[in-house]
Residue frames as qw, qx, qy, qz and C-alpha x, y, z in Angstrom:
[[0.378, 0.441, 0.785, 0.215, 49.58, -16.81, 48.65],
 [0.081, 0.364, -0.127, -0.919, 48.99, -14.09, 46.07],
 [0.335, 0.489, 0.801, 0.082, 45.55, -14.22, 44.45],
 [0.067, 0.214, -0.210, -0.952, 44.27, -11.93, 41.72],
 [0.427, 0.542, 0.679, -0.249, 40.70, -11.44, 40.55],
 [0.036, -0.126, 0.500, 0.856, 40.01, -10.63, 36.89],
 [0.431, 0.535, 0.582, -0.436, 36.47, -9.56, 36.02],
 [0.212, 0.021, 0.669, 0.712, 35.69, -9.86, 32.30],
 [0.176, 0.694, 0.698, 0.034, 32.99, -7.81, 30.62],
 [0.220, 0.341, 0.188, 0.894, 32.75, -4.55, 28.69],
 [0.369, -0.734, -0.419, -0.386, 29.60, -3.70, 30.68],
 [0.650, -0.574, -0.260, 0.426, 31.79, -3.38, 33.79],
 [0.446, -0.053, 0.115, 0.886, 34.05, -0.81, 32.12],
 [0.048, -0.463, -0.402, -0.788, 31.06, 1.16, 30.87],
 [0.137, -0.049, 0.534, -0.833, 29.53, 1.30, 34.33],
 [0.564, -0.164, -0.465, -0.662, 26.40, -0.47, 33.14],
 [0.838, -0.416, -0.334, -0.115, 26.57, -2.97, 36.02],
 [0.321, -0.795, 0.468, -0.216, 28.50, -2.93, 39.30],
 [0.578, 0.326, -0.742, 0.098, 31.24, -5.50, 39.88],
 [0.701, -0.509, 0.236, -0.439, 29.67, -7.25, 42.84],
 [0.969, 0.068, -0.225, 0.076, 31.58, -10.45, 42.02],
 [0.521, 0.430, -0.432, 0.598, 35.01, -9.03, 42.84],
 [0.320, -0.548, 0.326, -0.701, 33.63, -7.48, 46.00],
 [0.907, -0.269, 0.033, -0.322, 32.08, -10.77, 47.12],
 [0.901, 0.191, -0.288, 0.264, 35.19, -12.79, 46.28],
 [0.274, 0.550, -0.425, 0.664, 37.52, -10.31, 48.00],
 [0.537, -0.511, 0.269, -0.615, 35.40, -10.40, 51.13],
 [0.969, -0.165, 0.019, -0.186, 35.18, -14.19, 51.26],
 [0.770, 0.350, -0.357, 0.396, 38.85, -14.75, 50.46],
 [0.058, 0.579, -0.429, 0.691, 39.90, -12.28, 53.16],
 [0.722, -0.446, 0.154, -0.506, 37.58, -13.92, 55.67],
 [0.991, -0.111, 0.059, 0.038, 39.57, -17.11, 55.27],
 [0.611, -0.615, 0.306, 0.394, 43.03, -15.66, 55.34],
 [0.593, 0.190, 0.476, 0.622, 43.76, -15.06, 51.63],
 [0.060, 0.717, 0.055, -0.692, 44.24, -11.51, 50.38],
 [0.626, 0.595, 0.408, 0.297, 43.36, -10.71, 46.79],
 [0.435, -0.466, 0.069, 0.767, 46.23, -8.33, 46.10],
 [0.049, 0.216, -0.394, -0.892, 45.03, -7.14, 42.70],
 [0.502, 0.544, 0.630, -0.235, 41.65, -6.74, 40.96],
 [0.088, -0.184, 0.515, 0.832, 41.38, -6.13, 37.21],
 [0.583, 0.578, 0.413, -0.394, 38.49, -5.21, 34.93],
 [0.155, -0.272, 0.671, 0.672, 38.86, -6.01, 31.24],
 [0.614, 0.384, 0.024, -0.689, 36.46, -5.67, 28.35],
 [0.855, 0.202, 0.476, -0.054, 35.39, -8.32, 25.85],
 [0.468, 0.802, -0.349, -0.124, 38.45, -8.02, 23.65],
 [0.980, 0.023, -0.140, 0.143, 40.69, -11.02, 23.01],
 [0.570, 0.459, -0.321, 0.601, 44.05, -9.23, 23.05],
 [0.206, -0.617, 0.314, -0.691, 43.23, -7.23, 26.18],
 [0.890, -0.363, 0.056, -0.272, 41.96, -10.33, 27.97],
 [0.890, 0.180, -0.247, 0.340, 45.20, -12.12, 27.10],
 [0.259, 0.565, -0.347, 0.702, 47.16, -9.19, 28.50],
 [0.559, -0.563, 0.202, -0.575, 45.07, -9.20, 31.69],
 [0.980, -0.181, -0.062, -0.055, 45.59, -12.96, 32.19],
 [0.775, 0.293, -0.269, 0.490, 49.31, -12.84, 31.53],
 [0.011, -0.637, 0.307, -0.707, 49.77, -9.83, 33.80],
 [0.742, -0.491, 0.142, -0.434, 47.87, -11.60, 36.58],
 [0.988, -0.038, -0.105, 0.111, 49.85, -14.82, 36.19],
 [0.560, 0.513, -0.321, 0.567, 53.14, -12.95, 36.20],
 [0.022, -0.485, 0.427, -0.763, 52.53, -11.41, 39.62],
 [0.691, -0.286, 0.296, -0.594, 50.12, -13.78, 41.37],
 [0.206, -0.226, 0.951, -0.044, 50.08, -17.44, 42.39],
 [0.194, 0.416, 0.887, 0.047, 46.45, -18.03, 41.49],
 [0.172, 0.046, -0.215, -0.960, 43.88, -16.14, 39.44],
 [0.295, 0.477, 0.788, -0.253, 40.08, -16.16, 39.69],
 [0.043, 0.000, -0.461, -0.886, 38.41, -15.09, 36.45],
 [0.324, 0.481, 0.661, -0.476, 34.74, -14.06, 36.49],
 [0.483, 0.688, 0.125, -0.527, 32.75, -13.89, 33.28],
 [0.313, 0.608, -0.561, -0.466, 33.07, -14.65, 29.59],
 [0.221, -0.136, 0.965, 0.028, 32.01, -18.31, 29.77],
 [0.588, 0.416, 0.447, -0.531, 28.57, -17.96, 28.21],
 [0.657, 0.300, 0.649, 0.239, 27.38, -18.85, 24.68],
 [0.349, 0.911, 0.147, -0.162, 27.55, -15.44, 22.95],
 [0.718, 0.564, -0.063, 0.404, 30.21, -14.22, 20.52],
 [0.059, 0.795, -0.338, 0.501, 31.73, -11.89, 23.11],
 [0.801, -0.515, 0.272, -0.135, 32.17, -14.71, 25.64],
 [0.706, 0.585, -0.376, 0.135, 35.80, -15.41, 24.85],
 [0.459, -0.703, 0.507, -0.195, 37.35, -16.34, 28.18],
 [0.931, -0.042, 0.362, 0.032, 37.71, -19.99, 27.14],
 [0.749, 0.598, 0.014, 0.287, 39.59, -19.12, 23.97],
 [0.056, 0.867, -0.362, 0.339, 41.89, -16.71, 25.81],
 [0.688, -0.525, 0.479, -0.145, 42.65, -19.30, 28.48],
 [0.939, 0.203, 0.240, 0.142, 43.47, -21.88, 25.80],
 [0.522, 0.764, -0.155, 0.347, 45.90, -19.45, 24.21],
 [0.264, -0.796, 0.453, -0.304, 47.57, -18.68, 27.53],
 [0.816, -0.285, 0.498, -0.073, 47.88, -22.43, 28.18],
 [0.171, 0.541, -0.694, -0.443, 49.12, -22.96, 24.59],
 [0.286, 0.112, 0.952, 0.002, 46.56, -25.71, 23.96],
 [0.222, -0.216, -0.584, -0.750, 43.55, -26.10, 21.66],
 [0.569, -0.032, 0.352, -0.743, 39.91, -25.91, 22.67],
 [0.169, -0.009, -0.961, -0.217, 38.17, -29.28, 22.62],
 [0.620, -0.272, -0.198, -0.709, 34.46, -30.06, 22.67],
 [0.178, -0.147, 0.884, -0.406, 33.58, -32.05, 25.80],
 [0.433, -0.159, -0.700, -0.544, 30.98, -34.39, 24.40],
 [0.319, -0.343, -0.829, 0.305, 29.92, -35.45, 27.88],
 [0.040, 0.300, 0.309, -0.902, 28.78, -31.91, 28.56],
 [0.385, 0.038, -0.440, -0.810, 26.36, -32.26, 25.63],
 [0.534, -0.210, -0.793, -0.205, 24.79, -35.38, 27.11],
 [0.215, -0.179, 0.533, -0.799, 23.09, -33.85, 30.12],
 [0.202, 0.302, 0.895, -0.261, 20.13, -35.61, 31.61],
 [0.042, -0.334, -0.582, -0.740, 17.30, -35.03, 29.08],
 [0.315, -0.709, -0.630, 0.043, 14.95, -34.51, 32.00],
 [0.330, -0.520, -0.139, 0.776, 16.91, -31.35, 32.82],
 [0.376, 0.829, 0.412, 0.046, 14.92, -28.73, 30.93],
 [0.125, -0.895, 0.203, 0.377, 17.64, -26.12, 31.27],
 [0.330, -0.427, 0.701, 0.466, 20.18, -28.15, 29.32],
 [0.487, 0.417, 0.742, 0.196, 17.70, -29.60, 26.87],
 [0.244, 0.927, 0.266, -0.105, 16.70, -26.07, 25.95],
 [0.190, -0.840, 0.339, 0.378, 20.20, -24.65, 26.00],
 [0.416, -0.292, 0.751, 0.421, 21.67, -27.28, 23.74],
 [0.588, 0.643, 0.488, -0.052, 19.10, -26.72, 21.00],
 [0.326, 0.939, -0.100, -0.040, 21.26, -23.92, 19.66],
 [0.834, 0.281, -0.183, 0.437, 24.77, -24.49, 18.33],
 [0.095, 0.733, -0.282, 0.611, 25.94, -21.32, 20.06],
 [0.674, -0.604, 0.228, -0.358, 25.09, -22.81, 23.43],
 [0.984, -0.015, -0.054, 0.172, 27.27, -25.82, 22.66],
 [0.394, 0.690, -0.340, 0.504, 30.25, -23.44, 22.78],
 [0.498, -0.680, 0.339, -0.417, 29.93, -23.74, 26.53],
 [0.968, -0.167, 0.187, 0.024, 31.19, -27.32, 26.17],
 [0.668, 0.598, -0.242, 0.371, 34.44, -26.15, 24.56],
 [0.680, -0.718, 0.109, 0.099, 37.26, -26.60, 27.06],
 [0.195, 0.792, -0.579, -0.001, 41.01, -25.95, 26.90],
 [0.859, 0.106, -0.499, 0.041, 42.78, -29.28, 26.60],
 [0.527, 0.082, -0.631, 0.563, 43.88, -30.49, 30.04],
 [0.258, -0.351, 0.249, -0.865, 41.57, -28.17, 31.96],
 [0.084, -0.246, -0.919, 0.298, 39.34, -29.48, 34.72],
 [0.278, -0.473, -0.458, -0.699, 35.60, -28.84, 34.54],
 [0.108, 0.072, 0.655, -0.744, 33.76, -27.45, 37.53],
 [0.002, 0.469, 0.857, 0.214, 30.16, -28.74, 37.28],
 [0.198, -0.204, -0.055, -0.957, 27.46, -26.15, 36.82],
 [0.056, -0.337, -0.898, 0.277, 24.42, -26.47, 39.11],
 [0.133, 0.667, 0.458, -0.572, 22.45, -23.27, 38.57],
 [0.352, 0.721, -0.183, -0.569, 23.06, -22.37, 34.93],
 [0.911, 0.403, 0.089, -0.030, 24.52, -23.80, 31.73],
 [0.469, 0.741, -0.415, 0.242, 28.17, -22.66, 31.61],
 [0.880, -0.350, -0.198, 0.255, 30.58, -24.88, 33.57],
 [0.211, -0.923, 0.310, 0.083, 33.57, -23.43, 35.33],
 [0.827, 0.427, -0.285, 0.229, 37.18, -24.32, 34.61],
 [0.576, -0.730, 0.298, 0.214, 40.38, -24.98, 36.50],
 [0.735, 0.645, -0.122, 0.172, 43.39, -24.40, 34.26],
 [0.733, -0.481, 0.159, 0.453, 46.98, -25.18, 35.13],
 [0.466, 0.855, -0.117, 0.195, 49.44, -22.68, 33.68],
 [0.378, 0.523, -0.613, 0.455, 52.91, -23.84, 34.63],
 [0.345, -0.121, -0.780, 0.509, 53.06, -23.91, 38.42],
 [0.222, 0.106, 0.283, -0.927, 50.08, -21.57, 38.73],
 [0.102, 0.415, 0.902, 0.056, 46.34, -22.03, 38.41],
 [0.251, -0.048, -0.142, -0.956, 43.41, -20.12, 36.97],
 [0.189, 0.423, 0.844, -0.271, 39.86, -20.64, 38.24],
 [0.165, -0.075, -0.369, -0.911, 37.29, -19.44, 35.70],
 [0.111, 0.427, 0.821, -0.362, 33.72, -19.04, 36.92],
 [0.144, 0.670, 0.587, 0.431, 30.57, -17.57, 35.36],
 [0.117, 0.212, -0.115, 0.963, 29.89, -13.87, 35.65],
 [0.521, -0.545, -0.390, -0.529, 26.28, -14.33, 36.76],
 [0.165, -0.570, 0.546, -0.591, 26.55, -13.58, 40.48],
 [0.809, -0.258, 0.326, -0.416, 24.39, -16.40, 41.86],
 [0.946, 0.271, -0.171, 0.056, 26.17, -18.92, 39.59],
 [0.391, 0.616, -0.504, 0.464, 29.58, -17.60, 40.63],
 [0.373, -0.519, 0.528, -0.559, 28.86, -17.71, 44.36],
 [0.941, -0.075, 0.161, -0.287, 27.35, -21.20, 44.13],
 [0.853, 0.403, -0.270, 0.192, 30.33, -22.51, 42.14],
 [0.148, 0.642, -0.540, 0.524, 32.81, -20.91, 44.55],
 [0.590, -0.421, 0.460, -0.514, 31.11, -22.48, 47.53],
 [0.951, 0.016, 0.232, -0.203, 30.75, -25.96, 46.03],
 [0.768, 0.517, -0.302, 0.228, 34.10, -26.14, 44.25],
 [0.824, -0.396, -0.145, 0.379, 37.50, -26.19, 45.87],
 [0.218, 0.902, -0.149, 0.343, 39.11, -22.75, 46.09],
 [0.690, -0.670, 0.271, 0.055, 41.07, -24.18, 49.03],
 [0.853, -0.010, 0.331, 0.404, 43.41, -25.63, 46.48],
 [0.310, 0.946, -0.068, 0.069, 44.48, -22.29, 45.08],
 [0.283, -0.816, 0.494, 0.099, 48.18, -22.25, 44.51],
 [0.336, -0.327, 0.842, 0.266, 48.95, -25.31, 42.40],
 [0.417, 0.165, -0.628, -0.636, 47.98, -27.03, 39.16],
 [0.824, -0.156, -0.020, -0.545, 45.01, -29.43, 39.34],
 [0.878, 0.111, -0.463, 0.041, 47.16, -32.59, 39.09],
 [0.323, 0.316, -0.626, 0.635, 49.03, -31.47, 42.19],
 [0.269, -0.132, 0.538, -0.788, 46.02, -31.12, 44.40],
 [0.340, 0.225, 0.888, -0.214, 43.70, -33.90, 43.32],
 [0.057, -0.154, -0.683, -0.712, 40.76, -34.23, 40.99],
 [0.239, -0.586, -0.772, -0.059, 37.73, -33.83, 43.24],
 [0.068, -0.218, 0.205, -0.952, 35.71, -30.95, 44.62],
 [0.445, -0.437, -0.678, -0.389, 32.58, -30.76, 46.62],
 [0.556, -0.635, -0.536, -0.005, 31.62, -31.20, 50.24],
 [0.363, -0.930, -0.039, -0.039, 32.31, -29.26, 53.38],
 [0.759, -0.370, 0.195, 0.499, 35.99, -30.26, 53.39],
 [0.474, 0.187, 0.344, 0.789, 36.52, -28.11, 50.31],
 [0.036, -0.910, -0.406, -0.075, 34.47, -25.14, 51.44],
 [0.251, 0.810, -0.155, 0.506, 36.01, -21.66, 51.82],
 [0.628, -0.748, 0.173, -0.126, 36.78, -22.42, 55.47],
 [0.884, -0.184, 0.254, 0.347, 39.73, -24.43, 54.21],
 [0.483, 0.838, -0.041, 0.251, 41.18, -21.62, 52.09],
 [0.071, 0.837, -0.462, 0.284, 44.88, -21.22, 52.57],
 [0.708, -0.485, 0.482, -0.178, 45.36, -24.46, 54.47],
 [0.919, 0.144, 0.328, 0.167, 46.52, -26.63, 51.61],
 [0.141, -0.722, 0.469, 0.489, 49.92, -26.20, 50.01],
 [0.633, 0.510, -0.483, -0.324, 51.18, -27.35, 46.64],
 [0.300, 0.279, -0.908, 0.091, 51.50, -31.11, 46.75],
 [0.401, 0.010, 0.692, -0.600, 48.56, -31.64, 49.13],
 [0.328, -0.098, -0.791, -0.507, 45.94, -34.13, 48.08],
 [0.376, 0.121, 0.638, -0.661, 42.38, -34.33, 49.31],
 [0.146, -0.219, -0.817, -0.514, 39.16, -35.83, 47.97],
 [0.347, 0.177, 0.463, -0.796, 35.48, -35.13, 48.43],
 [0.546, 0.318, 0.725, -0.274, 32.08, -35.95, 47.07],
 [0.593, 0.742, 0.174, -0.259, 31.65, -34.23, 43.68],
 [0.720, -0.111, 0.446, 0.521, 33.99, -35.36, 40.92],
 [0.222, 0.772, -0.229, -0.550, 35.53, -32.95, 38.45],
 [0.881, 0.340, 0.297, 0.142, 36.36, -34.12, 34.95],
 [0.265, -0.574, 0.466, 0.619, 39.73, -33.67, 33.28],
 [0.685, 0.604, -0.077, -0.399, 39.28, -33.26, 29.54],
 [0.452, 0.555, -0.688, -0.125, 40.74, -35.98, 27.35],
 [0.172, -0.214, 0.916, -0.292, 39.99, -38.74, 29.92]]
């Protein structure tokens, strides 16, 4: 299993913040038997992000992308993933209808820019967000898969732990549609092959369904 980590953000290249996400992911992947053979940093530039994604997919079985999922103009990971997948972005209306009692989402969805976080490449699977406003994505690209998670460290680590990185190595429709409980924790990394199917407690949503 060849896994590559791509950290998106010009601030990383400028040395304004350390890349603790790649360090954390590399450590936790290795602890469960998966080596991240390559790490990339790329700035907030569409063409360079495309190059980074295509390079990673050409030499790795699975890619974890950190960052670029927020609501600002330089958060362009979603658009780059859609182009790599050769599909359009679609607004997931269900993501707009969060529980109105949830102040975070009520506040976030006041601004049109924040609704960009509900734009999803067609056919991608949404990883629910529990500590912020930007959901993660699982994107099938041929026989490979890209996991996109937020760049905010506590959001990234929470999403990694509660999603299903154990299924790295195959498109979402080959390894089921659910993520969640202890059965899909990092302790199961590397144990499931393409074609395996498991289910757990928290349901992901495939766009267009």
